[in-house]
N, CA, C and O atoms as a Maestro MAE file, in Angstrom:
{
 s_m_m2io_version
 :::
 2.0.0
}

f_m_ct {
 s_m_title
 :::
 protein
 m_atom[232] {
  # First column is atom index #
  i_m_mmod_type
  r_m_x_coord
  r_m_y_coord
  r_m_z_coord
  i_m_residue_number
  s_m_chain_name
  s_m_pdb_residue_name
  s_m_pdb_atom_name
  i_m_atomic_number
  :::
  1 25 5.719 177.462 66.786 1 A "MET " " N  " 7
  2 3 4.755 177.873 67.789 1 A "MET " " CA " 6
  3 2 5.379 178.884 68.743 1 A "MET " " C  " 6
  4 15 6.584 178.887 68.997 1 A "MET " " O  " 8
  5 25 4.516 179.730 69.251 2 A "GLY " " N  " 7
  6 3 4.975 180.731 70.198 2 A "GLY " " CA " 6
  7 2 5.082 180.175 71.613 2 A "GLY " " C  " 6
  8 15 4.546 179.114 71.932 2 A "GLY " " O  " 8
  9 25 5.775 180.909 72.429 3 A "GLU " " N  " 7
  10 3 5.968 180.499 73.820 3 A "GLU " " CA " 6
  11 2 4.777 180.960 74.659 3 A "GLU " " C  " 6
  12 15 4.316 182.092 74.515 3 A "GLU " " O  " 8
  13 25 4.280 180.087 75.533 4 A "VAL " " N  " 7
  14 3 3.137 180.418 76.400 4 A "VAL " " CA " 6
  15 2 3.663 181.144 77.631 4 A "VAL " " C  " 6
  16 15 4.543 180.646 78.334 4 A "VAL " " O  " 8
  17 25 3.111 182.329 77.881 5 A "VAL " " N  " 7
  18 3 3.534 183.130 79.018 5 A "VAL " " CA " 6
  19 2 2.472 183.021 80.103 5 A "VAL " " C  " 6
  20 15 1.290 183.249 79.845 5 A "VAL " " O  " 8
  21 25 2.892 182.672 81.321 6 A "LYS " " N  " 7
  22 3 1.959 182.591 82.452 6 A "LYS " " CA " 6
  23 2 1.967 183.922 83.178 6 A "LYS " " C  " 6
  24 15 3.024 184.495 83.444 6 A "LYS " " O  " 8
  25 25 0.784 184.404 83.494 7 A "PHE " " N  " 7
  26 3 0.637 185.642 84.234 7 A "PHE " " CA " 6
  27 2 0.437 185.341 85.705 7 A "PHE " " C  " 6
  28 15 -0.172 184.334 86.064 7 A "PHE " " O  " 8
  29 25 0.951 186.216 86.556 8 A "ALA " " N  " 7
  30 3 0.768 186.054 87.999 8 A "ALA " " CA " 6
  31 2 -0.665 186.433 88.350 8 A "ALA " " C  " 6
  32 15 -1.225 187.342 87.737 8 A "ALA " " O  " 8
  33 25 -1.270 185.756 89.323 9 A "PRO " " N  " 7
  34 3 -2.637 186.118 89.705 9 A "PRO " " CA " 6
  35 2 -2.670 187.517 90.304 9 A "PRO " " C  " 6
  36 15 -1.712 187.956 90.939 9 A "PRO " " O  " 8
  37 25 -3.776 188.204 90.097 10 A "ARG " " N  " 7
  38 3 -3.925 189.557 90.626 10 A "ARG " " CA " 6
  39 2 -4.060 189.525 92.130 10 A "ARG " " C  " 6
  40 15 -4.693 188.634 92.696 10 A "ARG " " O  " 8
  41 25 -3.456 190.513 92.769 11 A "LYS " " N  " 7
  42 3 -3.587 190.644 94.215 11 A "LYS " " CA " 6
  43 2 -4.886 191.402 94.501 11 A "LYS " " C  " 6
  44 15 -5.206 192.357 93.794 11 A "LYS " " O  " 8
  45 25 -5.633 190.993 95.522 12 A "PRO " " N  " 7
  46 3 -6.860 191.730 95.842 12 A "PRO " " CA " 6
  47 2 -6.525 193.126 96.354 12 A "PRO " " C  " 6
  48 15 -5.525 193.339 97.040 12 A "PRO " " O  " 8
  49 25 -7.373 194.047 96.007 13 A "ARG " " N  " 7
  50 3 -7.171 195.419 96.466 13 A "ARG " " CA " 6
  51 2 -7.436 195.507 97.959 13 A "ARG " " C  " 6
  52 15 -8.288 194.805 98.504 13 A "ARG " " O  " 8
  53 25 -6.681 196.390 98.608 14 A "LYS " " N  " 7
  54 3 -6.891 196.587 100.031 14 A "LYS " " CA " 6
  55 2 -8.135 197.427 100.285 14 A "LYS " " C  " 6
  56 15 -8.829 197.227 101.282 14 A "LYS " " O  " 8
  57 25 -8.412 198.350 99.404 15 A "GLN " " N  " 7
  58 3 -9.521 199.264 99.598 15 A "GLN " " CA " 6
  59 2 -10.404 199.262 98.370 15 A "GLN " " C  " 6
  60 15 -9.914 199.372 97.246 15 A "GLN " " O  " 8
  61 25 -11.701 199.137 98.579 16 A "SER " " N  " 7
  62 3 -12.609 199.186 97.441 16 A "SER " " CA " 6
  63 2 -12.839 200.640 97.042 16 A "SER " " C  " 6
  64 15 -12.475 201.558 97.776 16 A "SER " " O  " 8
  65 25 -13.435 200.837 95.893 17 A "SER " " N  " 7
  66 3 -13.661 202.199 95.421 17 A "SER " " CA " 6
  67 2 -14.667 202.926 96.304 17 A "SER " " C  " 6
  68 15 -14.599 204.147 96.441 17 A "SER " " O  " 8
  69 25 -15.598 202.189 96.903 18 A "LEU " " N  " 7
  70 3 -16.553 202.830 97.813 18 A "LEU " " CA " 6
  71 2 -15.846 203.371 99.049 18 A "LEU " " C  " 6
  72 15 -16.147 204.473 99.509 18 A "LEU " " O  " 8
  73 25 -14.914 202.602 99.582 19 A "CYS " " N  " 7
  74 3 -14.188 203.038 100.773 19 A "CYS " " CA " 6
  75 2 -13.304 204.248 100.466 19 A "CYS " " C  " 6
  76 15 -13.153 205.131 101.310 19 A "CYS " " O  " 8
  77 25 -12.735 204.295 99.296 20 A "ARG " " N  " 7
  78 3 -11.911 205.450 98.926 20 A "ARG " " CA " 6
  79 2 -12.737 206.721 98.900 20 A "ARG " " C  " 6
  80 15 -12.221 207.808 99.161 20 A "ARG " " O  " 8
  81 25 -14.016 206.590 98.586 21 A "GLU " " N  " 7
  82 3 -14.905 207.758 98.544 21 A "GLU " " CA " 6
  83 2 -15.538 208.049 99.902 21 A "GLU " " C  " 6
  84 15 -16.306 209.003 100.032 21 A "GLU " " O  " 8
  85 25 -15.227 207.238 100.918 22 A "GLY " " N  " 7
  86 3 -15.736 207.502 102.266 22 A "GLY " " CA " 6
  87 2 -16.999 206.736 102.619 22 A "GLY " " C  " 6
  88 15 -17.612 207.020 103.648 22 A "GLY " " O  " 8
  89 25 -17.409 205.772 101.800 23 A "HIS " " N  " 7
  90 3 -18.621 204.986 102.060 23 A "HIS " " CA " 6
  91 2 -18.224 203.615 102.586 23 A "HIS " " C  " 6
  92 15 -18.263 202.622 101.860 23 A "HIS " " O  " 8
  93 25 -17.841 203.574 103.862 24 A "HIS " " N  " 7
  94 3 -17.406 202.327 104.473 24 A "HIS " " CA " 6
  95 2 -18.613 201.498 104.888 24 A "HIS " " C  " 6
  96 15 -19.717 202.022 105.036 24 A "HIS " " O  " 8
  97 25 -18.398 200.219 105.070 25 A "LYS " " N  " 7
  98 3 -19.433 199.298 105.528 25 A "LYS " " CA " 6
  99 2 -19.055 198.881 106.949 25 A "LYS " " C  " 6
  100 15 -18.393 197.864 107.154 25 A "LYS " " O  " 8
  101 25 -19.489 199.690 107.935 26 A "TRP " " N  " 7
  102 3 -19.071 199.500 109.314 26 A "TRP " " CA " 6
  103 2 -19.822 198.347 109.953 26 A "TRP " " C  " 6
  104 15 -21.023 198.176 109.746 26 A "TRP " " O  " 8
  105 25 -19.097 197.560 110.729 27 A "LYS " " N  " 7
  106 3 -19.678 196.472 111.496 27 A "LYS " " CA " 6
  107 2 -19.101 196.558 112.905 27 A "LYS " " C  " 6
  108 15 -17.910 196.817 113.078 27 A "LYS " " O  " 8
  109 25 -19.950 196.341 113.918 28 A "VAL " " N  " 7
  110 3 -19.523 196.467 115.302 28 A "VAL " " CA " 6
  111 2 -18.605 195.303 115.661 28 A "VAL " " C  " 6
  112 15 -18.904 194.145 115.370 28 A "VAL " " O  " 8
  113 25 -17.489 195.631 116.295 29 A "GLY " " N  " 7
  114 3 -16.560 194.598 116.742 29 A "GLY " " CA " 6
  115 2 -17.142 193.832 117.921 29 A "GLY " " C  " 6
  116 15 -18.051 194.320 118.594 29 A "GLY " " O  " 8
  117 25 -16.630 192.654 118.169 30 A "LYS " " N  " 7
  118 3 -17.178 191.817 119.226 30 A "LYS " " CA " 6
  119 2 -16.712 192.238 120.611 30 A "LYS " " C  " 6
  120 15 -17.408 192.002 121.599 30 A "LYS " " O  " 8
  121 25 -15.550 192.855 120.691 31 A "ARG " " N  " 7
  122 3 -15.048 193.272 121.998 31 A "ARG " " CA " 6
  123 2 -15.581 194.658 122.346 31 A "ARG " " C  " 6
  124 15 -15.603 195.547 121.495 31 A "ARG " " O  " 8
  125 25 -16.005 194.842 123.574 32 A "THR " " N  " 7
  126 3 -16.382 196.173 124.052 32 A "THR " " CA " 6
  127 2 -15.336 196.613 125.057 32 A "THR " " C  " 6
  128 15 -14.833 195.803 125.835 32 A "THR " " O  " 8
  129 25 -15.020 197.862 125.039 33 A "GLN " " N  " 7
  130 3 -14.005 198.406 125.924 33 A "GLN " " CA " 6
  131 2 -14.638 199.438 126.831 33 A "GLN " " C  " 6
  132 15 -15.669 200.020 126.495 33 A "GLN " " O  " 8
  133 25 -14.027 199.663 127.973 34 A "PHE " " N  " 7
  134 3 -14.515 200.663 128.907 34 A "PHE " " CA " 6
  135 2 -13.476 201.757 129.028 34 A "PHE " " C  " 6
  136 15 -12.317 201.496 129.349 34 A "PHE " " O  " 8
  137 25 -13.903 202.996 128.767 35 A "ASP " " N  " 7
  138 3 -13.010 204.149 128.875 35 A "ASP " " CA " 6
  139 2 -13.098 204.686 130.297 35 A "ASP " " C  " 6
  140 15 -14.160 205.131 130.731 35 A "ASP " " O  " 8
  141 25 -11.999 204.646 131.012 36 A "VAL " " N  " 7
  142 3 -11.994 205.035 132.409 36 A "VAL " " CA " 6
  143 2 -12.174 206.545 132.558 36 A "VAL " " C  " 6
  144 15 -12.865 206.999 133.470 36 A "VAL " " O  " 8
  145 25 -11.563 207.313 131.678 37 A "LYS " " N  " 7
  146 3 -11.637 208.773 131.800 37 A "LYS " " CA " 6
  147 2 -13.051 209.292 131.559 37 A "LYS " " C  " 6
  148 15 -13.518 210.168 132.287 37 A "LYS " " O  " 8
  149 25 -13.736 208.764 130.549 38 A "GLN " " N  " 7
  150 3 -15.090 209.225 130.242 38 A "GLN " " CA " 6
  151 2 -16.148 208.476 131.041 38 A "GLN " " C  " 6
  152 15 -17.254 208.980 131.231 38 A "GLN " " O  " 8
  153 25 -15.817 207.277 131.509 39 A "GLY " " N  " 7
  154 3 -16.771 206.490 132.287 39 A "GLY " " CA " 6
  155 2 -17.858 205.877 131.427 39 A "GLY " " C  " 6
  156 15 -18.984 205.721 131.898 39 A "GLY " " O  " 8
  157 25 -17.561 205.520 130.171 40 A "ARG " " N  " 7
  158 3 -18.548 204.904 129.280 40 A "ARG " " CA " 6
  159 2 -17.927 203.759 128.487 40 A "ARG " " C  " 6
  160 15 -16.709 203.588 128.428 40 A "ARG " " O  " 8
  161 25 -18.818 202.991 127.886 41 A "LEU " " N  " 7
  162 3 -18.372 201.927 127.000 41 A "LEU " " CA " 6
  163 2 -17.963 202.519 125.663 41 A "LEU " " C  " 6
  164 15 -18.568 203.477 125.181 41 A "LEU " " O  " 8
  165 25 -16.936 201.941 125.072 42 A "VAL " " N  " 7
  166 3 -16.439 202.392 123.776 42 A "VAL " " CA " 6
  167 2 -16.641 201.254 122.786 42 A "VAL " " C  " 6
  168 15 -16.181 200.135 123.015 42 A "VAL " " O  " 8
  169 25 -17.326 201.542 121.691 43 A "SER " " N  " 7
  170 3 -17.554 200.537 120.656 43 A "SER " " CA " 6
  171 2 -16.471 200.648 119.595 43 A "SER " " C  " 6
  172 15 -16.074 201.747 119.205 43 A "SER " " O  " 8
  173 25 -16.000 199.498 119.135 44 A "VAL " " N  " 7
  174 3 -14.988 199.455 118.078 44 A "VAL " " CA " 6
  175 2 -15.685 198.992 116.804 44 A "VAL " " C  " 6
  176 15 -16.282 197.916 116.774 44 A "VAL " " O  " 8
  177 25 -15.608 199.803 115.755 45 A "TYR " " N  " 7
  178 3 -16.214 199.487 114.465 45 A "TYR " " CA " 6
  179 2 -15.117 199.128 113.476 45 A "TYR " " C  " 6
  180 15 -14.037 199.718 113.495 45 A "TYR " " O  " 8
  181 25 -15.398 198.153 112.608 46 A "LYS " " N  " 7
  182 3 -14.437 197.732 111.595 46 A "LYS " " CA " 6
  183 2 -15.143 197.673 110.245 46 A "LYS " " C  " 6
  184 15 -16.244 197.134 110.140 46 A "LYS " " O  " 8
  185 25 -14.509 198.227 109.213 47 A "CYS " " N  " 7
  186 3 -15.063 198.187 107.868 47 A "CYS " " CA " 6
  187 2 -14.871 196.784 107.305 47 A "CYS " " C  " 6
  188 15 -13.773 196.231 107.353 47 A "CYS " " O  " 8
  189 25 -15.955 196.211 106.770 48 A "GLU " " N  " 7
  190 3 -15.884 194.860 106.219 48 A "GLU " " CA " 6
  191 2 -15.096 194.806 104.925 48 A "GLU " " C  " 6
  192 15 -14.528 193.764 104.596 48 A "GLU " " O  " 8
  193 25 -15.049 195.896 104.189 49 A "ARG " " N  " 7
  194 3 -14.377 195.896 102.887 49 A "ARG " " CA " 6
  195 2 -12.873 196.103 103.010 49 A "ARG " " C  " 6
  196 15 -12.091 195.337 102.446 49 A "ARG " " O  " 8
  197 25 -12.461 197.144 103.752 50 A "CYS " " N  " 7
  198 3 -11.039 197.509 103.757 50 A "CYS " " CA " 6
  199 2 -10.335 197.226 105.076 50 A "CYS " " C  " 6
  200 15 -9.105 197.257 105.121 50 A "CYS " " O  " 8
  201 25 -11.066 196.952 106.149 51 A "GLY " " N  " 7
  202 3 -10.441 196.617 107.423 51 A "GLY " " CA " 6
  203 2 -10.096 197.810 108.291 51 A "GLY " " C  " 6
  204 15 -9.436 197.636 109.315 51 A "GLY " " O  " 8
  205 25 -10.513 199.016 107.928 52 A "LEU " " N  " 7
  206 3 -10.256 200.203 108.716 52 A "LEU " " CA " 6
  207 2 -11.052 200.126 110.017 52 A "LEU " " C  " 6
  208 15 -12.182 199.637 110.018 52 A "LEU " " O  " 8
  209 25 -10.486 200.597 111.116 53 A "THR " " N  " 7
  210 3 -11.191 200.573 112.401 53 A "THR " " CA " 6
  211 2 -11.399 201.987 112.904 53 A "THR " " C  " 6
  212 15 -10.613 202.893 112.626 53 A "THR " " O  " 8
  213 25 -12.489 202.154 113.659 54 A "LYS " " N  " 7
  214 3 -12.750 203.426 114.331 54 A "LYS " " CA " 6
  215 2 -13.413 203.121 115.663 54 A "LYS " " C  " 6
  216 15 -14.042 202.077 115.830 54 A "LYS " " O  " 8
  217 25 -13.268 204.031 116.599 55 A "THR " " N  " 7
  218 3 -13.878 203.862 117.924 55 A "THR " " CA " 6
  219 2 -14.900 204.953 118.136 55 A "THR " " C  " 6
  220 15 -14.783 206.059 117.608 55 A "THR " " O  " 8
  221 25 -15.908 204.614 118.922 56 A "ARG " " N  " 7
  222 3 -16.972 205.578 119.185 56 A "ARG " " CA " 6
  223 2 -17.489 205.348 120.598 56 A "ARG " " C  " 6
  224 15 -17.803 204.216 120.964 56 A "ARG " " O  " 8
  225 25 -17.580 206.411 121.397 57 A "ALA " " N  " 7
  226 3 -18.102 206.320 122.755 57 A "ALA " " CA " 6
  227 2 -19.625 206.480 122.697 57 A "ALA " " C  " 6
  228 15 -20.139 207.508 122.257 57 A "ALA " " O  " 8
  229 25 -20.316 205.467 123.139 58 A "ASP " " N  " 7
  230 3 -21.789 205.495 123.129 58 A "ASP " " CA " 6
  231 2 -22.340 205.882 124.473 58 A "ASP " " C  " 6
  232 15 -23.557 205.955 124.643 58 A "ASP " " O  " 8
  :::
 }
 m_bond[231] {
  # First column is bond index #
  i_m_from
  i_m_to
  i_m_order
  :::
  1 1 2 1
  2 2 3 1
  3 3 4 2
  4 3 5 1
  5 5 6 1
  6 6 7 1
  7 7 8 2
  8 7 9 1
  9 9 10 1
  10 10 11 1
  11 11 12 2
  12 11 13 1
  13 13 14 1
  14 14 15 1
  15 15 16 2
  16 15 17 1
  17 17 18 1
  18 18 19 1
  19 19 20 2
  20 19 21 1
  21 21 22 1
  22 22 23 1
  23 23 24 2
  24 23 25 1
  25 25 26 1
  26 26 27 1
  27 27 28 2
  28 27 29 1
  29 29 30 1
  30 30 31 1
  31 31 32 2
  32 31 33 1
  33 33 34 1
  34 34 35 1
  35 35 36 2
  36 35 37 1
  37 37 38 1
  38 38 39 1
  39 39 40 2
  40 39 41 1
  41 41 42 1
  42 42 43 1
  43 43 44 2
  44 43 45 1
  45 45 46 1
  46 46 47 1
  47 47 48 2
  48 47 49 1
  49 49 50 1
  50 50 51 1
  51 51 52 2
  52 51 53 1
  53 53 54 1
  54 54 55 1
  55 55 56 2
  56 55 57 1
  57 57 58 1
  58 58 59 1
  59 59 60 2
  60 59 61 1
  61 61 62 1
  62 62 63 1
  63 63 64 2
  64 63 65 1
  65 65 66 1
  66 66 67 1
  67 67 68 2
  68 67 69 1
  69 69 70 1
  70 70 71 1
  71 71 72 2
  72 71 73 1
  73 73 74 1
  74 74 75 1
  75 75 76 2
  76 75 77 1
  77 77 78 1
  78 78 79 1
  79 79 80 2
  80 79 81 1
  81 81 82 1
  82 82 83 1
  83 83 84 2
  84 83 85 1
  85 85 86 1
  86 86 87 1
  87 87 88 2
  88 87 89 1
  89 89 90 1
  90 90 91 1
  91 91 92 2
  92 91 93 1
  93 93 94 1
  94 94 95 1
  95 95 96 2
  96 95 97 1
  97 97 98 1
  98 98 99 1
  99 99 100 2
  100 99 101 1
  101 101 102 1
  102 102 103 1
  103 103 104 2
  104 103 105 1
  105 105 106 1
  106 106 107 1
  107 107 108 2
  108 107 109 1
  109 109 110 1
  110 110 111 1
  111 111 112 2
  112 111 113 1
  113 113 114 1
  114 114 115 1
  115 115 116 2
  116 115 117 1
  117 117 118 1
  118 118 119 1
  119 119 120 2
  120 119 121 1
  121 121 122 1
  122 122 123 1
  123 123 124 2
  124 123 125 1
  125 125 126 1
  126 126 127 1
  127 127 128 2
  128 127 129 1
  129 129 130 1
  130 130 131 1
  131 131 132 2
  132 131 133 1
  133 133 134 1
  134 134 135 1
  135 135 136 2
  136 135 137 1
  137 137 138 1
  138 138 139 1
  139 139 140 2
  140 139 141 1
  141 141 142 1
  142 142 143 1
  143 143 144 2
  144 143 145 1
  145 145 146 1
  146 146 147 1
  147 147 148 2
  148 147 149 1
  149 149 150 1
  150 150 151 1
  151 151 152 2
  152 151 153 1
  153 153 154 1
  154 154 155 1
  155 155 156 2
  156 155 157 1
  157 157 158 1
  158 158 159 1
  159 159 160 2
  160 159 161 1
  161 161 162 1
  162 162 163 1
  163 163 164 2
  164 163 165 1
  165 165 166 1
  166 166 167 1
  167 167 168 2
  168 167 169 1
  169 169 170 1
  170 170 171 1
  171 171 172 2
  172 171 173 1
  173 173 174 1
  174 174 175 1
  175 175 176 2
  176 175 177 1
  177 177 178 1
  178 178 179 1
  179 179 180 2
  180 179 181 1
  181 181 182 1
  182 182 183 1
  183 183 184 2
  184 183 185 1
  185 185 186 1
  186 186 187 1
  187 187 188 2
  188 187 189 1
  189 189 190 1
  190 190 191 1
  191 191 192 2
  192 191 193 1
  193 193 194 1
  194 194 195 1
  195 195 196 2
  196 195 197 1
  197 197 198 1
  198 198 199 1
  199 199 200 2
  200 199 201 1
  201 201 202 1
  202 202 203 1
  203 203 204 2
  204 203 205 1
  205 205 206 1
  206 206 207 1
  207 207 208 2
  208 207 209 1
  209 209 210 1
  210 210 211 1
  211 211 212 2
  212 211 213 1
  213 213 214 1
  214 214 215 1
  215 215 216 2
  216 215 217 1
  217 217 218 1
  218 218 219 1
  219 219 220 2
  220 219 221 1
  221 221 222 1
  222 222 223 1
  223 223 224 2
  224 223 225 1
  225 225 226 1
  226 226 227 1
  227 227 228 2
  228 227 229 1
  229 229 230 1
  230 230 231 1
  231 231 232 2
  :::
 }
}
């Protein structure tokens, strides 16, 4: 009989193929920040698929 070889489980990808093409799934973060220089609230967005963050002054 042959020897049974165990394979290591696959690691999940950090970035999906949609995110690589620039189609992120943005979700608004729970914390709101205040920008003192601009005098407005700044929203923090996080991609649900890859975890990338971006900020936007509303």
